[in-house]
C-alpha positions, 0 to 999 in steps of 0.5 A: 395138406394132411388128413388128421383123425378125430383124436388129433383134431381134438388135440389141436383144438385142446380143452378140458376133459370131464376130469378137469384136466387138460385133454390127454391128446392135447397134453402128452399123447402122440400115438393113439392106441385102439380103445375097446369097450372091454376096457370099460367092462373090466372097470365096471363102468356103464356101457353108455356111449355118451359117458364113455366118449371123449370130446373127439367123439371116440372112446376116452383115451384114459380108459386104457390107463387104468385097465391094468390096475383093475385087472390086478384087483380083480385077480385078488377078489374071490368069485362069489357065485352062491350065498355065504352060509351063516348060522343065522341065514344066507348072506348074498353078495350085493355090491363089490368095491374092486379097488378097496377089495371089499364085498358087501353082503345082505341077508336079503337077496338084492336088498341094499338096506342092510349091507355088511362089508367084508374084506376079500380075505374074510370072504375067502375064509368064510367060503373055505369054512362053508366048503368044510361044512362049518358056518360062522355065527353071524355076519353082524360080527364082521361089520366094519363101522363106517366113520361118522359124517362130520360137516366141514361147514359147521352150522348148516342153516340155509341163511347162515351167510345172510346179513343180520337184519337190524331190529327196529324200535317201535315207538309207543304212540300212546305215551306222552313224552316225559317233561324235562325238569330244570 
């Protein structure tokens, strides 16, 4: 008999992961590399162990696959440690989409109500202008219009799949039946 680890046991049992695909350890992984929480930090994932653990009870193997892509994307995003200066006020960084290389700014610190997306290259240009003492006119000019949401279903009525009810004809009991003429 040979002792096997938790990952090997999960691979022998098999199953589906949260991604909907067959478990990596059951499909193609044969040598298991150590996985640390730094891989989750680089990808800006929640450090909740329940979400990061796979079916074997250890950190998910797939965390290691995307680390290189995230590290590369991080290198192209400028560091924003202070607000961007515009003629109509300061814009604060509230959110970053690493893979899309888009940074979201708001005129209110910590508010997600009025956010304006800027590409990483635009942020670098604005930072360079601020260092020279120049201020762009406004953040509103840089606004990217998001595509309008269109429902694929069409009519979103909750009863759209219900069968139509047949209308019953009401008999008029007050009228006498008409006599047939021969």
